[in-house]
N, C-alpha and C positions, 0 to 999 in steps of 0.2 A: 504493500500500500504506500501511496504518497511518494512518488518520485519527486525529486527536487531539482530545480533548474533556474538559471537566470533568464530574464526577459531577452537580454541581448548584450548591451554594452557594459564595459567595466572601465574604471579610471585608467588612463595611460600613465605609466611611470614618468617622472619629470625628466629622465634622460632620453625619453622618446619624443615627448611633445609637451607643449604648455599644459598646465593642469588647471582644472576647474572651468574649462571652456568646452562648448559644444563644437566649435570650429577651431581647434587648436592648431598652432603652427608647429611643424616638425622641427626637431633639433638638429637634424642632419639631412643629407640628400644622397641620391644615387645608391650605390651598393651598400654603403654604411647604413642608410635608412632602411633598406630592404632587410638587412640582417637584424637591425634593432627592432623592427616590427615582429619578426619571428621570435626574437629573444623575449619580448614582452608577452607574446602569445604563450610561450612555454612557461613563463612565470605564472600567468593566470591559470593555465591548465593545472599546474602543481597546487596553486592556492585553492582552486575550486575542489580538487581532490582532497586536499588536507582538511578543508572545511566539512567535507562529507557529502558533497552534492553527488547525485546519481547520474545526471545528464550534464555533459560538459560542453561549453561553448568556447569560441575563440576570443570572446570579449570585445570583438570588433577593433582589435588593436592595430590592424593594418589600414583602417579607414579613418580619414579625417572627420567624416560625418556619415551617419548611417545611410543617407540618401546620396550624397555626392560621391561616396566610395563606389557606388555602382555606376553612376552617371559618367564618371571619369573614363570609363571603358566603353562609352557609347559614342559612335560617330553621329554627326548631326547635332551635337550639343556644343554650343560655343561658351567655353569657360573664360575666354579672353575678354569678353565684353559683358560681364555680369551687370545686372540691373537690380535696383532695390524694389522689392515687391512685398506686399502683405501676404502672409501665408497662414494656414490653419484658421481661415475665416477672419483674416486681418488681426489675429491675436498679437502678432508681432511682425516686425519688418526683418527681412533677410536679403542679403545679396545673393541672387540666384542666377544660374546660367540660362542661356536662351536656346530654345529649339529652333534651329535654322534650316533643317532638312529632315527627311524621314529618318527616324532613329534606326541604327543598326549596330550590332555588337562588333567591336574591333577584334574580338577574340575572347578567350576565357577571361572572366572577371576575378574570381576568387580561388583559382586552382591551387596556388601556392599555399595559402593559409588553410584551406580545407584539407588538403593532403597532409600538411604539417600537423594539423589538429588530429587527424585520423591516426597518424603514425605515432603520436605521443600520448595516447590514452587508450586504455582497454574499455573505458566506459562508453555507453551510447553517446553520440555527439549530435548537437543541434547547430544548424547554421542559419543565420538570418539574412533576409533580403528585404529591401523596401517594397511595399505593395504598389500596384499600378496607380491607384487613386492618389496615394501620398506622393508618388513621383510626379504626377500631373500637378499637384498642388505646390511643388517645390521647384518648378521651372517656369520660365516665361515663354509661352508658345508663340513664336513668330512665324511658324510654318503653316499649320492647319487652322489654329484658332477654334478647335473642336475638341473639347475635353474627353468625350467618349472615344473618339477616333484615336487620340493620343494615348489614352489608357489602354486600349486594345493593342496598340503598337508596342507599348512598354510591356504588356503582358506576354506578348510573343517572345520578347528578349529575355524576360525573367524566366520563362519556361525553358528556354534554351540553357540558361545557366543552371536552373534548378535540376534539370535532367543530368547535366554534367556533374553537379554536386552529388547527386545520388550515386552516380558511377564512381565518384571519389570515395564513397563509403559513408556518406552522411546519413544518419538515421532519421533525423527530423529536419525538414526544410520549413522555416517559418517566414511568413511575409508580414512586415510591420505596417499597420494601417491606422495610424493616429487620425488620419483624415476621416475615418469612418465615424468618429465622434463629433464631427463638425458638419459634414454635408449629409445629413441623416437620410433624407429621402433618396438621394442619389446613391448613397452607400448601399441601401437595401435593394437597389435595382442594378444599374450598370457597374457599381463598385464590386458587388459580389460576383457578377458575371465576369468581370475582368480578373478577379482573384481566382476564380475557378479555371479560367484560361491559363493563368500563370502556373497553376498546379496540375494541369492536364498531363496524364500519362505517368505521374509519379507513383511508384509502388511503396516508397518510404512514407513515413508519417508526414502529414502536412498540417501546418498550423498557421493561425493568424493572430497577431498581437494587436489589441485595440486598447489604448490607454488614454489618460488625460494629460500626458506629456511628462517630460523631464521635470525635475524639481527646480526649475528656474522661475524667477519672479513673475514673468509674463504668464506662465501657466498657473502659478499660485493665485495670482490676481483673477485670472479667468475663472478658476474654480469657485472663488468667493462670489462670483456673479451668477452661479448656476442654481442658487436656491437651496432649500433644505433636502431635496432629493435630486440625485443625478440619474435621469431616466433615459439618457441617450442610447444606452445599450438596447433598450426595449424596441427600438425601431429596426435594428439590424440583426438581432439575435435570431428571430424567426427565419430570416432568409439564410443565415449561416447554418441553422439547424437542418434546413432542407438541402444544404449544399453537400459537396463531397469532401469538404475540408474536415480533417480528423480532430483537430484540437483548436480551442479558442482560449486565448490568454487575456485576462481582464484585471482591472484594478479593483481592489477590495479593502485592504486594511486602511484605516484612517480616511476612508472615502465616504461619500454620501450616496453610494450606489446601493439601492435596496437589494439585499442579498437574494430575495425571491426571484429576481430577474434571471438568476442562474438556471432556474427551472426551465426557462425558454430554450435552453441548449440541450434538451433531452436527446440522448444518444451520442453526444459528443464527449470527448475528454476535455476537462476544463482546467486550465492553468490558473489557479487562484492566486492573486497577488496578496502575499502575506507579509511582504517587506515594503515599507514606505520609502520612496525615493526622494520625497520632498522634505525630509527631516534627517538631521544627523543623529538623532536619538536612536540608539540601537535597541531593537525589540528584544524582549526576553523570550526564551523558549515557550513560556506559558502564554504570552501574547500570541505568538505564532500558532500554537496548538489551539488556542481559543478561536482564532480566526478560521482555522481549518474545521473546527467543530461546528461553527455557524454555517459554513459552506456545506457541510455534510447533511444539513437539513434539506438541501436542494440538489446535491450532486452525489451520485453513488460513490462508495469508497473506491471502487476499482476504476473510476473515471477521474479522480481528483489528483492533480499535480500541484505541488506547492512551488510558487514562483515569486519573483519580485514584481512590484506594480509596474515598473518600467525599467529602463536602463539606468545604470549607476555611474555613467560616464563623468558627470560633473562633480562627483563626490571625491573626498580624499581617499587614498588607498586604505588607510587604517580603518576608517568608518566602513568602507565597502567590505573589507575582510571580516570585520566584526559582524556585519549584517549577514554575510554568507554563512558564518558559523551559527548564527541565530536561526537562520532558515533551516539548516540541516538538523540542529538540535530540536527545534520546534516540531518538525515533521516526525522525528523519532519519538518525541513525547506524545504526539497525536496517535502514533501507532500503538504505543503502550496503553493509552486510554481506550482505544478501540479493542485491544486484546483483553482488557479488563471488563469489557462489556458496557 
């Protein structure tokens, strides 16, 4: 019962990149940077294993940003002339690349880090990719001006990389779709359709991560505007329950998401966020186990995976390590409680 996993990102060591930032600058370049990225990946593989996690990720150590790390390997994307644009429903401004031609992969995107991850752990491994809708929301489209068409084009490219990741030995391919919590009606229609296209043909586990964002001030302020109940999931969960996606990752602890919304995911494995990424306060094992216990009212034991609410990239390494240990210890305590009846 209760596998444990991270949502995706982990803090980058200060010898690899700037710390505490979502778009950090690298400390080196060329061959030295490539080696440093793998060194950081190896560090976090070891720290996840030491913490007791059962599913291991690369911590996105080789990516400057979870979206741009994919787009950098896509032809038709102009990074030389970024423009400022409001993203996630104008929640905050970002400098984004422009789509200037039909997107096409330049080659493999994440072969090096996926194969490195597979070679350095015996645990099941998860690899994350940005979802099609979130990609659309993080670029300025100067080519088609059609969000649905662009999403489907990105879905085709994501599918190519996802199939290759499966061949690399990845056990779970996860697509990150924070945009699903913003564009609610579109998420339930063409958003899920594009997601399924991205996952087409995969025999490994497929997952989608839908959160309320990293623990940065813009996201914290946005959450305060959402009222006493956050019901965004209610719009997209039924569409996901009817989809071929295997796992759904959601925000839970210290959120205002009504836990009964998890019941809308009947038949799916649910990655329940039991670690808060918007606070440096480290959860106790009891808090984690209590959150799992509340989720068990709506999710069967064999379908529940304990996870982080979102990525830990902006946090300090020390806090992130402590939270990973709390995640594993809390899941172990929840198993004990279930065994006692």
